[in-house]
N, C-alpha and C positions, 0 to 999 in steps of 0.2 A: 721587594718582597720575594723571598726565595721559594722555590718549588720543592715540595716533598715527594714529588712523583719519582718513582724508580721503575724503569721499563727495561725488560730484557731484550737486547738487540743483538744482531749478528753484524760484525764488522765487514764492510764491503771489500776490504783489501785482504785481510788475513783470514776471514771467514770464522773467526772465533766469537764465542758468545761473551757479552759484557753487559754491565748494568749502566744504563744511560739515565741522566737526570732530565733530559729534554726529549721530546718526541721526534725532533728533527735530527738528532745525532746519527751520523752514518758510520763513524770510525771509532775504534776503541781508544786510540791515542793520537797525539799530534804526529808521531812518527809514521803511523799507518796513513794518515791523511796526506802528509808530504810525499810519501813514497807512491801513493796512488796518483797524486797530481803529476809527479814526474813521469810516471808510466804513461799517463794520458797524453802529456805533452810530447813524449817520445813517439808514441803511436801516431799522433797528428803529424809530426815532422816526416815520419816514414811514409805515411799515406800521401802527403803532399809531394814528396820526392818521387814516389811511384807514378803519380798522376802526371808530373812533369816529364818523366821518362817516356811514358806512353804517348804523350802529346808530341814529343820530339820525334818519336818513331813514326807516328802517323804523318807528321809534316814531311819527313824524309821520303816516305812512300808516295805521298801526293806529288812531291817534286819529280819523282822518278816516273810517274804516270804521264808526264808531259813529254819526256824525251823519246826520240825515235830510235836512237842507237844507245845501247847500254854497255858498260864495262862489266866484266865478270863479278867485280865487287858489288856493283849496283844490282846485278841480277840476284846475287846472294841475299841482299837486303830485301829485294822485292819478293823473293820466294821464301824468305826466312830460313835459309839453310847456310851451310858453311861455303867458303870460297872453294875449298877443295872439292866439294860435291859438284859445284858448277863446272869446274875444270874437268872433273871425271866424266860428267855428262856430255861436255863438249867433245872430249876424246872418244867417247863411245858413239857419238853421233846423235844422241838424243836431243841436244840443243845445237842448232845450226849457228855457227859463228864465222865471222870474217876476220882473217888475220891480215892487217894492213902492213905490218912490219914485224920485226923481231919481238917487240914487246907491246904491240897495240892490237888487242883483240876486241872486237865489237860484236854485240849480239843485237839483232833486229828485234824491236819490241813486238812486232806482229808474230814472230816465231815463238816467243814466249807465250803469247796469248793462244796460239794454235796448239800448244802442248796440252792445254786444259780443255780444248774444244772436242778432243777425241773422245 
């Protein structure tokens, strides 16, 4: 038994008005339905990727919290700034660093913590 109901609705994807034969219809066409579905799937993938990225960053920072001596790269991750900024602050004397050799620079974790206690 077919329904003779005609309801004016607004499409959830393209926001245009259309006549629906059912009260549960959300889209004006199959094209809008599939485009909206693809958009929702894409947004879900993006949000999942963003969550994984933030999770990886927090894991990396937690690993750095255990170490006593840090490299300039690890300090930049911990402070969330660039490596050049860390080297610039070491050169200025804002961050105390120990140079073990030509290419081995280490920063004591307690010195980084003392920067923020002032």
